N, C-alpha and C positions, 0 to 999 in steps of 0.2 A: 578510541576517543571519538565522541560524536560532537560535531560542531553544530550549534543551533543556527538555523537559517531564518531569515525573515519570513513573515507571513505572506510576503508578496508572491511566493511560489504558488501557482495555481493549485487549489485544493484537489482538483480533478481534471487532468488533461484528457484528451480523447482516449488515450490508451488506459490511463489510470481508472477512469470511470468504468469502462467496460470490464476491466480485469477484476477490480475489487468487488463488483456487485454480482459475481457469479455465485450460483448455488446457495442462495440464502434460504434457509428452511423456514416454514411457518413458526411463529412464536406467540405465546400468550402475551398480550399487551401489558398485563400486570407484572410480568417477569422482567428481570434485568436482561436486556438484549434488544436487538433490532426487530422491527415489525416489517414484514414484507408488504409490497403494494397489494392493495385489495383487488385491483382490477385484473391482475394476472397478465398484464400486457408485457410483451417482450421489448427489449430496448430497440430503438430504431437504428437503422444503418447496418452496413455489412459487418459480419463477424471479424474479429481481429485475426491476423495471420499468425499461425503458430510457427515460429522459426527455430525453436529448440525446446527440448524437454529432457531434463536430467534430474533423476531422483524425484522429489516433490516440487521441483521448480518448473515453471513454464515461462518461456520468453516469447512475447507476442508483440506484434507491430500493427499499427494502423496508419493509413495515409490519408490526410485531408487534402482534397484536390485544390488546386489554385482557384481563386475566385476574387470576389470583391467583398469588403467589409460593409458595415452599415453606413459608412460615409462615402462609399463608392470607390475607395482606394483599393488598388490591386494587392491581393494577399498571395504570397507564394505557396507552393505545395509544401505541406508539413508532414514529416514522417515522425511518428511518436512510437517508441519502443519501451517496453518495461519487462522486468522479470518479477514474478509474483508467486506467492505461496499463501495458502489460507490455512489457519489453524482454528480448531474448535475445542471448547471445553468438553471433556468426555461426559461429565455429569449433566451438563446443560448444553446440548448441541446448538441452541439458538444463540449462545454466546460465542461469537466468532471474531477473529482478527485477521485482516488481510495485510500482508507486507508487500509493498510495491517499491521496486528500486529502479531508478532511471539514471542513465548516464547522459550528461549534458555537456556540450562543447560550446565555448564562446571564445572565438579567436584562438589563441594559443593556450588557453586554459580549459580545464575540464573539472567536472564535479560529479560525484555520485550522490544523488538525492534519495533519501529513505523516507517513505511515506507510509504511515500506519493508519489503517481505517479500523476503528473500534466501535463497538455498539453504543448506542445512545444510553445515557444513564451512568457513564463512567464518572469517577471523581476527577474533575479536570485539574485541580492544582498540582497533583502529584505527577502528571504526565504519564508516559509509558516507560517503565524501567527495562533495560536490556542487560542480560547476562549471557555470556558465552562459556559453555562448559563449566558452569557454576561460578564463574568470576564476573563480578559487576563491571560493566563497561560504561554505562551512563544512562541518562534519561532523555527522552524525546518529548518536547512540550506539545501540548495540544494547541492548535492554532484556530480551529473553528469547528462548529457542529453544523451539519447540513440537514434540513428538514426532509421528511418523506416526500417523494415525488411519485409520478406515475410509474416510473421504471425502477425505483430504488428505495430501500428502507432508509430511515434516518441514520446518520453516521457521524461520528466525531473523528477528525483527522489530526494526526500529530506528524510533524515534519522536521527533518534535520538533515544535515549533510554528513555522510559517513566518511570520515577521514581515512587516510591510507592505513593507519594502524588498526582501525576497526575492520576494514576490508581484509587485511592480512589475517586477523583472528578468525574471521568468518571462513576464509579459505582453508585455514589449518584446523578449524574446530570441527566438532561432530554435531553439536546441538546448541541452538540459541533458545533462550526463553524471553518472551516479551510479557511483562507483568503489568496488568491494568488493575485498577482499584474501584471497587463498588463504593467504598467509604474509607476514611482514614484507618489504616491498619487492616483492612479487609481486602486482600488481594486475590487475583486470579492469574495463575501462571499458564501461559499458552505457548507450547513448544513449537519451534520452527526447525525443521531438519536442515542441516548444512550439507547433507549428501548431495553432490551434484552442483554445489554453489560455484565452484571455480569454473567449470565448463559453461554454466549458464551465464556467469558474469562475462566471460570472454565473448559469448554469443551476443550478449547485450551490447558490449562495446563495439564489436564488429558491425552490428546492424544499426547503430545509432548515428 
């Protein structure tokens, strides 16, 4: 089961932005899919730290140093970690989907947030459907689309909280499919391997 979260979750944290924008190939602007930046500039800042790699999953962390915000208030050091996997459509490699999972703690409570970055041009009302080993699990709603910038292509993001039941299915399963739609009834199924999920999730929790 997937719990829909509010759009208040940042669409791209320090880690999420760096992770989801990796290895985007050039694409024909007339085709469905993202367009890469025209300047070819690399993202600014240090590369994220790779803390674990299992199967097709990578767990990476970035640390934002302490400093001051625009109002001059002290901002503490922030460590952001995420596990990520990228899937591409075999027929159209420019159609890619990035799955980013983050473990968040607040007091004595915790939550695992699932963020999906899909190409621009998706049919937004249907959201992103999730199935695990052929069984429907739920849908993740789109919360916003981001324009092309100097360092990233345009993307649409869908966000939800993965509840314990969903995480258990991912730990025990072998393959998940995230399904996006170009138009009503016209879907694209993008597979995500669950090999190494359990070990990567443990590394995510331990480092968050």
